[in-house]
C-alpha positions as CSV (number, residue, x, y, z in Angstrom):
1,X,0.7,-10.0,8.5
2,X,-2.3,-9.0,7.6
3,X,-2.3,-5.5,8.7
4,X,0.6,-5.2,6.1
5,X,-1.4,-6.4,3.6
6,X,-3.9,-3.4,3.9
7,X,-1.3,-1.3,2.7
8,X,-1.9,-2.9,-0.6
9,X,-4.8,-2.3,-2.8
10,X,-6.1,-3.4,-6.6
11,X,-7.9,-1.5,-8.0
12,X,-9.1,-1.4,-12.3
13,X,-9.3,2.2,-12.3
14,X,-5.8,2.9,-10.8
15,X,-2.7,1.6,-12.7
16,X,-5.0,-1.3,-14.8
17,X,-5.1,-3.0,-11.3
18,X,-2.2,-3.8,-10.6
19,X,-0.8,-3.8,-7.0
20,X,0.3,-0.6,-5.1
21,X,0.3,1.2,-2.2
22,X,-3.0,2.1,-0.7
23,X,-3.3,6.1,-1.8
24,X,-0.3,5.4,-4.5
25,X,0.4,4.7,-7.8
26,X,3.6,3.1,-6.9
27,X,3.6,-0.2,-7.8
28,X,4.4,-3.1,-5.4
29,X,6.6,-5.2,-8.5
30,X,8.5,-1.4,-8.8
31,X,9.7,-1.4,-5.1
32,X,10.3,-5.6,-4.8
33,X,12.6,-4.8,-7.9
34,X,14.2,-2.6,-6.6
35,X,15.0,-4.5,-3.0
36,X,15.8,-7.6,-5.4
37,X,18.6,-5.5,-7.7
38,X,20.0,-4.5,-4.2
39,X,18.6,-1.1,-3.3
40,X,18.4,-0.7,0.6
41,X,14.8,0.2,2.6
42,X,16.9,3.7,3.1
43,X,17.4,4.1,-0.6
44,X,14.2,3.0,-2.2
45,X,12.7,5.2,1.0
46,X,14.9,8.3,0.1
47,X,13.3,8.2,-4.0
48,X,9.7,7.6,-2.9
49,X,9.6,10.0,0.4
50,X,5.8,9.4,1.1
51,X,6.4,6.0,1.4
52,X,7.2,4.4,4.6
53,X,8.9,1.6,6.2
54,X,6.0,-0.7,6.8
55,X,5.0,0.0,2.9
56,X,7.8,-1.9,1.8
57,X,7.2,-4.5,4.4
58,X,3.7,-4.6,3.3
59,X,5.3,-5.0,-0.9
60,X,7.1,-8.0,0.9
61,X,4.7,-9.5,2.6
62,X,2.5,-9.9,-0.8
63,X,4.3,-11.0,-2.8
64,X,5.3,-13.2,-0.3
65,X,1.4,-14.2,-0.2
66,X,1.6,-14.4,-4.0
67,X,4.2,-17.2,-4.0
68,X,1.8,-19.3,-2.4
69,X,-0.3,-19.0,-5.1
70,X,1.1,-20.0,-8.2
71,X,4.4,-20.9,-9.6
72,X,6.5,-18.9,-11.9
73,X,8.8,-20.8,-14.5
74,X,12.5,-19.8,-13.7
75,X,15.2,-19.5,-16.1
76,X,17.2,-22.2,-16.6
77,X,14.8,-24.7,-14.1
78,X,13.6,-27.8,-15.0
79,X,9.7,-27.4,-14.6
80,X,8.5,-30.8,-13.0
């Protein structure tokens, strides 16, 4: 997973420091939103031809790592 995470960059001078695919201004959160809403990897890659499949996997890996670091209150859940 470490190799995948090298595809993600966070630079305060690019997109306000939001995590992006390295060398682009494409937010990790945008890619995760597309995938979560049911878009296939092929659909996302067709929309963003500058990306590679590994970039999408890197976005997923980044989201996975972030979920280990903090908790998000979800609608309808009871936070203990």
